[in-house]
C-alpha positions as CSV (number, residue, x, y, z in Angstrom):
1,M,192.3,-79.5,-95.6
2,S,191.2,-76.0,-96.0
3,S,189.5,-74.3,-98.9
4,V,190.1,-70.8,-97.4
5,A,192.4,-68.7,-99.6
6,K,195.6,-67.6,-97.9
7,V,195.1,-64.2,-99.1
8,I,193.5,-61.9,-96.6
9,R,190.6,-59.6,-97.3
10,R,191.6,-56.1,-96.2
11,E,188.3,-54.4,-95.8
12,W,189.6,-52.3,-93.1
13,L,192.0,-50.5,-95.4
14,D,189.5,-47.7,-95.9
15,W,189.7,-46.8,-92.2
16,P,191.2,-43.3,-91.8
17,F,194.3,-44.9,-90.3
18,F,195.8,-45.9,-93.6
19,E,197.4,-44.0,-96.6
20,P,197.8,-45.0,-100.3
21,R,201.3,-46.4,-99.6
22,H,199.5,-49.0,-97.4
23,H,197.5,-50.3,-100.1
24,A,200.7,-50.8,-102.0
25,I,202.1,-52.8,-99.3
26,G,199.1,-55.0,-99.0
27,D,199.3,-55.7,-102.8
28,A,202.9,-56.7,-102.3
29,L,202.0,-59.1,-99.5
30,D,199.2,-60.7,-101.6
31,R,201.8,-61.2,-104.6
32,F,204.1,-62.9,-102.3
33,V,201.5,-65.2,-100.8
34,Q,200.0,-65.8,-104.4
35,S,203.3,-66.8,-105.7
36,G,203.1,-70.0,-103.6
37,A,206.6,-69.0,-101.9
38,L,205.1,-70.2,-98.6
39,D,203.7,-73.5,-100.0
40,K,207.2,-74.4,-101.2
41,I,208.7,-74.4,-97.8
42,D,208.9,-77.5,-95.7
43,H,207.8,-76.7,-92.1
44,S,208.8,-80.0,-90.9
45,D,212.4,-78.6,-90.8
46,I,211.7,-75.4,-88.6
47,D,215.3,-74.2,-88.7
48,G,215.4,-74.5,-92.5
49,A,212.1,-73.2,-93.0
50,C,212.8,-70.0,-91.1
51,R,215.9,-69.6,-93.3
52,R,213.9,-69.9,-96.5
53,L,211.1,-67.9,-95.3
54,V,213.4,-64.8,-94.5
55,R,215.3,-65.2,-97.5
56,A,212.1,-65.3,-99.6
57,M,210.7,-62.3,-97.9
58,G,214.1,-60.5,-98.3
59,E,214.1,-61.2,-102.0
60,A,210.3,-59.9,-102.3
61,G,211.3,-56.7,-100.5
62,L,208.9,-57.4,-97.6
63,L,211.7,-56.8,-94.9
64,D,212.3,-53.3,-95.9
65,C,209.5,-51.9,-93.7
66,A,210.6,-53.9,-90.4
67,V,214.5,-53.4,-90.8
68,A,216.0,-49.9,-91.0
69,A,218.4,-49.1,-93.9
70,P,222.2,-48.6,-92.6
71,D,222.0,-44.8,-93.0
72,G,218.5,-44.9,-91.5
73,D,217.0,-44.7,-88.0
74,A,214.6,-47.3,-86.6
75,T,212.4,-44.6,-85.0
76,T,211.3,-43.9,-88.6
77,I,209.9,-47.3,-89.1
78,D,206.1,-47.1,-89.9
79,S,204.3,-49.3,-87.4
80,R,201.2,-49.4,-89.5
81,S,203.2,-51.1,-92.4
82,I,204.5,-53.6,-89.6
83,C,201.1,-54.3,-88.5
84,L,199.7,-54.7,-92.1
85,S,202.7,-57.1,-92.8
86,R,202.1,-59.2,-89.7
87,E,198.4,-59.3,-89.9
88,S,198.7,-60.6,-93.4
89,L,201.5,-63.1,-92.8
90,A,199.8,-64.7,-89.8
91,Y,196.7,-65.0,-91.7
92,A,198.7,-66.9,-94.1
93,D,201.4,-68.7,-92.1
94,G,202.3,-68.5,-88.5
95,L,206.0,-69.3,-89.1
96,A,206.2,-66.4,-91.7
97,D,204.9,-64.0,-89.3
98,F,207.4,-65.2,-86.7
99,A,210.2,-64.9,-89.2
100,F,209.3,-61.5,-90.4
101,A,209.1,-60.0,-86.8
102,M,212.1,-61.4,-85.6
103,Q,214.1,-59.6,-88.5
104,G,212.8,-56.3,-87.2
105,L,213.1,-56.9,-83.5
106,G,216.5,-58.5,-83.7
107,S,217.8,-55.4,-85.6
108,G,216.0,-52.5,-84.3
109,A,218.5,-51.8,-81.2
110,I,221.3,-51.9,-84.0
111,A,219.7,-49.3,-86.0
112,L,218.9,-47.1,-83.0
113,G,222.2,-47.3,-81.2
114,G,225.0,-49.0,-83.4
115,A,227.8,-47.3,-84.8
116,A,227.9,-46.4,-88.5
117,E,230.3,-49.2,-89.3
118,L,228.3,-51.7,-87.4
119,R,225.0,-50.9,-89.0
120,K,226.6,-51.1,-92.3
121,A,227.9,-54.5,-91.6
122,V,224.6,-55.9,-90.1
123,L,221.5,-54.1,-91.4
124,P,221.8,-54.9,-95.1
125,K,222.3,-58.6,-94.4
126,V,219.4,-58.7,-92.1
127,R,217.2,-56.6,-94.6
128,S,217.9,-58.7,-97.4
129,G,217.3,-61.9,-95.6
130,E,220.7,-63.2,-95.8
131,W,221.2,-63.1,-92.0
132,L,218.6,-64.1,-89.3
133,A,218.4,-61.8,-86.2
134,A,217.7,-62.4,-82.5
135,F,216.9,-60.4,-79.7
136,A,218.3,-61.8,-76.5
137,L,216.7,-60.1,-73.4
138,S,214.9,-62.6,-71.3
139,E,216.4,-64.8,-68.6
140,K,215.1,-67.6,-66.4
141,E,214.6,-65.2,-63.5
142,A,214.0,-62.0,-65.7
143,G,211.0,-62.2,-67.9
144,S,208.5,-59.5,-67.2
145,D,211.0,-58.1,-64.6
146,V,213.6,-57.2,-67.2
147,A,215.5,-55.0,-64.6
148,A,216.3,-58.4,-62.6
149,M,218.5,-59.7,-65.2
150,S,221.9,-61.2,-64.0
151,C,223.8,-61.8,-67.3
152,T,226.8,-59.4,-67.0
153,A,229.1,-57.7,-69.4
154,R,232.5,-56.7,-67.8
155,A,234.5,-54.0,-69.3
156,D,238.4,-55.3,-69.8
157,G,240.4,-52.9,-71.8
158,N,238.9,-52.5,-75.4
159,D,236.6,-55.4,-74.8
160,Y,233.8,-56.7,-72.8
161,V,233.6,-60.2,-71.2
162,I,230.2,-61.5,-71.2
163,D,229.0,-64.2,-68.6
164,G,225.6,-65.8,-68.0
165,E,222.5,-67.0,-69.8
166,K,219.5,-65.9,-71.7
167,T,216.3,-68.1,-72.5
168,W,213.4,-68.2,-74.5
169,I,215.5,-66.4,-77.2
170,S,213.6,-66.6,-80.7
171,N,215.8,-67.7,-83.5
172,G,218.2,-68.8,-80.9
173,G,220.7,-71.4,-82.3
174,I,220.1,-70.3,-85.9
175,A,220.4,-66.6,-85.8
176,D,223.6,-65.0,-87.4
177,V,223.5,-62.0,-85.2
178,Y,222.2,-61.6,-81.6
179,T,221.2,-58.2,-80.0
180,L,222.2,-59.0,-76.3
181,F,221.4,-57.0,-73.2
182,A,223.6,-57.4,-70.1
183,R,224.2,-55.9,-66.9
184,T,227.2,-53.5,-66.8
185,G,226.7,-51.9,-63.5
186,E,226.6,-48.3,-64.1
187,A,223.5,-48.1,-61.8
188,P,221.1,-50.2,-60.0
189,G,218.4,-51.9,-61.8
190,A,217.5,-50.9,-65.2
191,R,219.9,-48.0,-65.5
192,G,222.7,-50.5,-65.4
193,I,222.1,-52.4,-68.4
194,S,224.0,-52.2,-71.7
195,A,223.2,-53.6,-75.4
196,F,225.6,-55.4,-77.5
197,V,226.0,-57.2,-80.8
198,V,227.1,-60.8,-80.5
199,F,228.0,-63.3,-83.4
200,P,227.5,-67.2,-82.9
201,D,231.2,-67.6,-83.6
202,D,232.4,-65.6,-80.9
203,P,234.5,-67.5,-78.2
204,G,232.6,-68.4,-75.2
205,F,229.2,-68.1,-76.8
206,G,227.1,-71.4,-77.0
207,I,223.7,-72.9,-77.0
208,A,222.7,-74.5,-73.7
209,E,219.5,-75.9,-74.8
210,R,217.0,-75.9,-77.7
211,I,213.4,-75.4,-76.7
212,D,210.4,-77.3,-78.0
213,V,206.9,-75.6,-77.9
214,I,203.4,-76.2,-78.8
215,A,203.8,-74.2,-81.9
216,P,207.1,-75.2,-83.4
217,H,209.4,-72.4,-83.6
218,P,213.4,-71.9,-83.2
219,L,213.8,-71.1,-79.4
220,A,216.9,-71.5,-77.3
221,T,218.9,-70.9,-74.1
222,L,222.1,-69.2,-74.9
223,R,225.0,-69.6,-72.4
224,F,228.0,-67.1,-72.4
225,T,231.2,-68.2,-70.7
226,N,234.0,-65.5,-70.7
227,C,232.6,-64.4,-74.1
228,R,235.0,-61.7,-75.0
229,I,233.8,-59.1,-77.9
230,P,235.2,-55.8,-78.8
231,A,233.6,-52.6,-77.1
232,S,232.8,-51.2,-80.6
233,R,230.0,-53.7,-80.5
234,R,228.3,-52.0,-77.7
235,L,225.1,-50.1,-78.8
236,G,224.7,-46.7,-77.5
237,T,226.3,-45.4,-74.3
238,P,227.0,-47.7,-71.3
239,G,223.9,-48.3,-69.2
240,S,221.5,-47.2,-72.0
241,G,220.6,-50.8,-72.8
242,F,217.2,-50.9,-71.2
243,K,216.1,-47.6,-73.0
244,L,217.2,-49.2,-76.4
245,A,215.2,-52.5,-75.6
246,M,212.1,-50.5,-74.4
247,Q,212.5,-48.3,-77.6
248,T,212.8,-51.3,-79.9
249,L,209.8,-53.1,-78.2
250,D,207.6,-50.0,-78.4
251,I,208.1,-49.9,-82.2
252,F,207.0,-53.6,-82.6
253,R,204.5,-54.1,-79.7
254,A,201.3,-53.2,-81.5
255,S,202.5,-55.5,-84.1
256,V,202.1,-58.5,-81.8
257,A,198.3,-57.6,-81.6
258,A,198.2,-57.3,-85.5
259,A,199.7,-60.9,-85.8
260,A,196.8,-62.0,-83.3
261,L,194.4,-60.1,-85.6
262,G,195.7,-62.2,-88.6
263,F,195.2,-65.7,-86.6
264,A,191.6,-64.5,-85.5
265,R,190.6,-63.4,-89.0
266,R,191.8,-66.6,-90.2
267,A,189.8,-68.7,-87.8
268,L,186.8,-66.7,-88.6
269,E,187.2,-67.4,-92.2
270,E,187.6,-71.0,-91.6
271,A,184.5,-71.1,-89.2
272,L,182.6,-69.3,-91.9
273,S,183.5,-71.8,-94.8
274,H,182.7,-74.6,-92.4
275,A,179.4,-73.3,-91.4
276,R,178.3,-72.8,-94.9
277,S,179.2,-76.3,-95.9
278,R,178.5,-78.4,-92.8
279,H,175.0,-80.0,-93.1
280,M,173.3,-81.2,-90.0
281,F,169.6,-81.6,-88.9
282,G,168.4,-81.0,-92.5
283,A,170.2,-77.5,-92.9
284,T,173.6,-76.1,-92.6
285,L,175.6,-75.2,-89.3
286,G,175.2,-71.7,-90.3
287,D,171.6,-71.8,-90.4
288,L,171.5,-72.4,-86.5
289,Q,171.0,-69.2,-84.6
290,L,173.6,-70.3,-82.0
291,T,176.2,-70.6,-84.7
292,Q,175.1,-67.2,-86.0
293,A,175.3,-65.5,-82.6
294,A,178.8,-67.0,-82.2
295,L,179.9,-65.6,-85.5
296,G,178.5,-62.3,-84.8
297,D,180.6,-62.1,-81.5
298,M,183.6,-63.4,-83.4
299,A,183.6,-60.8,-86.1
300,T,182.8,-57.8,-83.7
301,D,185.4,-58.5,-81.3
302,T,187.9,-58.8,-84.0
303,D,187.2,-55.4,-85.6
304,A,187.0,-54.0,-82.0
305,A,190.6,-55.4,-81.4
306,A,191.7,-54.2,-84.9
307,L,190.6,-50.6,-84.1
308,L,192.9,-50.6,-81.0
309,T,195.6,-51.9,-82.7
310,Y,195.7,-49.5,-85.7
311,R,194.9,-46.5,-83.3
312,A,198.1,-47.4,-81.6
313,A,200.1,-47.6,-84.7
314,W,198.6,-44.5,-86.2
315,R,199.1,-42.5,-82.8
316,R,203.0,-43.3,-83.2
317,D,203.3,-42.9,-86.7
318,V,201.2,-40.0,-87.3
319,R,200.7,-38.1,-84.1
320,K,204.3,-38.8,-83.0
321,L,202.9,-39.3,-79.5
322,P,203.7,-42.0,-76.8
323,T,201.8,-45.0,-77.2
324,T,202.7,-47.1,-74.2
325,R,199.1,-47.3,-73.1
326,E,197.5,-47.8,-76.4
327,A,199.9,-50.4,-77.6
328,A,199.3,-52.2,-74.3
329,M,195.5,-52.0,-74.8
330,A,196.0,-53.1,-78.2
331,K,198.3,-56.0,-77.3
332,L,196.0,-57.3,-74.6
333,T,192.7,-57.0,-76.2
334,A,193.8,-58.4,-79.6
335,T,195.7,-61.5,-78.1
336,E,192.7,-62.3,-75.8
337,T,190.3,-61.8,-78.5
338,A,192.1,-64.0,-80.9
339,Q,192.1,-66.8,-78.1
340,R,188.4,-66.8,-77.8
341,V,187.7,-66.4,-81.5
342,I,190.0,-69.5,-82.3
343,D,188.7,-71.5,-79.4
344,R,185.0,-70.9,-80.8
345,A,186.1,-71.8,-84.3
346,V,187.6,-75.0,-82.8
347,Q,184.4,-75.9,-81.1
348,M,182.3,-75.4,-84.5
349,F,184.5,-77.9,-86.1
350,G,183.7,-80.5,-83.5
351,G,186.3,-83.4,-83.6
352,R,187.9,-81.9,-86.6
353,G,188.9,-79.0,-84.9
354,V,191.5,-80.9,-82.6
355,R,192.6,-83.3,-85.7
356,K,196.4,-82.5,-86.3
357,G,196.7,-80.9,-89.7
358,E,193.5,-78.8,-89.3
359,I,194.0,-75.0,-89.8
360,V,192.2,-74.2,-86.6
361,E,194.2,-76.8,-84.6
362,S,197.3,-75.0,-85.8
363,L,195.9,-71.7,-84.8
364,Y,194.9,-72.9,-81.3
365,R,198.7,-73.8,-80.6
366,E,199.8,-70.5,-82.6
367,I,197.9,-68.1,-80.5
368,R,198.9,-69.1,-76.9
369,A,202.3,-67.8,-76.8
370,L,201.3,-64.2,-78.1
371,R,199.4,-63.8,-74.7
372,I,202.6,-64.2,-72.8
373,Y,205.6,-63.0,-75.0
374,E,206.6,-59.3,-75.1
375,G,204.6,-58.5,-72.0
376,A,201.9,-61.0,-70.7
377,T,198.3,-59.7,-70.6
378,E,198.5,-59.4,-67.0
379,V,201.5,-57.1,-67.3
380,Q,199.8,-55.0,-70.1
381,K,196.9,-54.4,-67.6
382,L,199.3,-52.8,-65.2
383,I,200.7,-50.7,-67.7
384,V,197.6,-49.5,-68.7
385,A,196.5,-48.8,-65.1
386,R,199.8,-47.1,-64.1
387,D,199.6,-44.8,-67.1
388,L,195.9,-43.9,-66.2
389,L,197.1,-43.1,-62.5
390,K,199.6,-40.5,-63.5
391,P,199.2,-37.0,-62.6
392,R,198.0,-35.1,-65.6
C-alpha cells in the first residue's frame, strides 16, 4: 500500500561523525534491501521470519558489525555502524531491525567475558546467522531495577544449578543460545549477579509462556528448574554479571535511538508522499499551511534526535569516553520524538492511518515498545540527572 522506497536516504552521512567505511556499510545495507530479501519473508510466521531474516543478514555479512569475531572483543564494536544498520533496517522492516539487534545484544557478554573455547563455539554461529541469540536479564519484579532479580545460580561442584524465571525475553522460545544473568550471592544487590551461557536443550530449561505484543515479535517467559550447566559456561568472574550486562547495554543503547530514527524517517517519508498526492479542497494536503507546519516540526525534531544519537555513538567510538549520559539523552529523545512523528503521520492519513496493513499503522505499533525496553524514558531521565549531579 506504500509507494515509498524501502531504501533510506542518508543525507546525514556527510556529518562529521562518519568515516568512508560507514558509506560502505550504507551501500551494503542498500544492496540487501534492494535484493528483495525482506520481501521474500513471510511475516505472518514470526518465528520463522526471524530465523530467515537472521540467516539472510548473516549471508550478506551484515551481522559482522554487531557480533564480535571469536578472537575479537565486543568493546571494539563500532557503535556508529550498529546505529547506521539499525536505522536503515528499521526504516525498511521493523522485524529485520529486531532480528539484527538481538544477534549483537545476545552475544555481547559472551564476547566480553566468555572463555576462548566458548567464544569459538558460539560466536561464529551467531555471526553467520546460523544461531539465534537471546539476552535473558529481565524478571517480573526486576525490570528497570535489575539488581532486584531473584533467579539464582547455585555452585555445585563443577556445575551451577539454576532456578527461577526470566520474562520479556526477546527471541525467547526460538533462540539457540541464551546469555543468562542470575544471582550467585557473592555480595548484596548488583555485585552478587553472574552471567552464564544456557542452551535450550539443557535439562531443566523450559518455556513457561510465549508473550504476544502489539507489534509481533518472539517474546517469552523462561523457566529454570534445577537446570544444571557446567561452570565453564560462566562468563567472567563470579559476581561480574551485572557489569557485563551494563557493558553490553552501553554498546547497544544508542542503537535503540537509531532504530527509533528509522521508524521516524519512514513515517516522515510516508507523510510527505501522502501530502503530495492527497487532493482536498481544490489543492493537495501538502498545500495546507497546517500540514506544512507539521512536516516542518517532524523533520526538525527527527534531525535533532539524530544529532544526539550519532554524537553518543561517535563519543564512544572515537573519543573513547563514557557515554552513559549521552546515550540516555539520545534514547529518550529519539524514542519520544519518533512516537510524536509517527502519531502525526497517522493523523495526516486520516482513516487510512489506522487501517491494518498501512505502513504508518505498523509503525505506530512498532515504536511503542522502544520507549520502554532497555531503560524506559523515565529511567533515562534519572540517568541524565544523576550524571549531571555528580561532583566534577
